[in-house]
N, C-alpha and C positions, 0 to 999 in steps of 0.2 A: 678822433676826439671823444673824450669820455667826460660826461658831467658827473661830478662827485657830489653826492648828497647823502647824508645820514641823519638820523634822528638827533644825534648829539650836536650837530652844527646849528649855528644861528639860522633862523628862518629868513628867507629872502622876503622883503616887504614889497617887491615890485616884480616886473617881468624880466628877471635875470637869474642867472645861476650864481651861487656863492663861489664855486670853484669849478674850473674846467682843466682837465689834463690833456695835453697834446704832445706826443713824442717825448714824454718824461718831464715836460715843463708844466708847472701848475700856475694858473692865472686866477688870482683871487680878486673878486669884485671889491670895490671900496667898502670898507667896514666902518660903521658908525658905532659909537660907544653905548650901545643899548644892552642892558642886562637881560640875558635870555629868560630868566625866571620872572622878574618884576616888570620887564619892558620899560624900565625907567633909565634915564641918562643921569649919571652923577653930576655934581655941581662944578667941581674944579677941573682945570685942564689936566692936572696930574692924575686925578682919579679917572678921567675920561681916557687919557692915554693908556694907563694901565689896563683898563677894561677892554679897549679896542685891541690892544696887543694880546691880551688873554683870549679874546674871541678869535683872533687870527691864529694863535697857537692851537686852539681847538680844531679849526678847519684844517690846518696843516697836518695835525695828527690823524685826523679822519681820512686825509688824502695820502697817508703813508709818507709823511715828511715831518720836518721840524724846523725850528728857527735857525738852526745851523745850516740849513739848505736854502735859505732865502737869498736870492740873487739881487733883487732890486725892491726898493720901497718908495712909494710916493705918498707924501703926507700933505693933506690940505687943512689949513687953519684959517679962520676968518680974520686973524690979527697977528701980524708978525711979532708983536710984543710977547706972544706965547711961546716963541721959539726956544728960549732957555729951559723952560719947564718941560716942554715936549722932549727936547734933547736929553735932559737928565733922566726922564722915565725910559726913553728909548735906549739910552746907553745901559741902564740897569737891566733892561730886558734882554738885549742882545749880548751883553757882556763883552767878550773879546772878539766876537764875530762882527764884521763891519760890511754889510751889504751896501751896494751903491744906493744913493738916496737923494731925493730932492724934497724940499719943503716949499709948498706953494701957498702963498697968501691968497685968499679968495674973499669973496663977499660972504654973506651968511651961508651956513650949511643947513641941510635938511634937519628938521626938528630942533633947530637952534643949537645943534651940537657944536662943540669947539674944535673937533678934529674928525677927519675921515682918513683912513689909511688903505692903500691899495698895494698888493704884494705880488711879485713874481718869484717862484721858487722852483726847485727841482725835486722830483720824487726820489725817495731812497731806493727804489727798485733798480 
């Protein structure tokens, strides 16, 4: 087991690792749409989805992977009415790659975020 941590990755705000690699599989913790520089969360679900996917892409690159190597995605949203906008941003991000996915409606998320995304991927090694 290898904990992946670099200065370019979003900082974990709790007692967890952002990414762990084990036997070539990358496990990314749930990511909130927090801007690394400003520490702010955008207002709209589209902006939040784009930011959280950008943060995930940063972690994947730091772990020697990319979005084309994502196997599974779990998306948590506080309101199922957000599904269409999340799906549109998600589709734009992944383009023709279609990892397995579930969207889970929850109660409120930490910091009143509208989305949290968890990913399992493979390393390019």
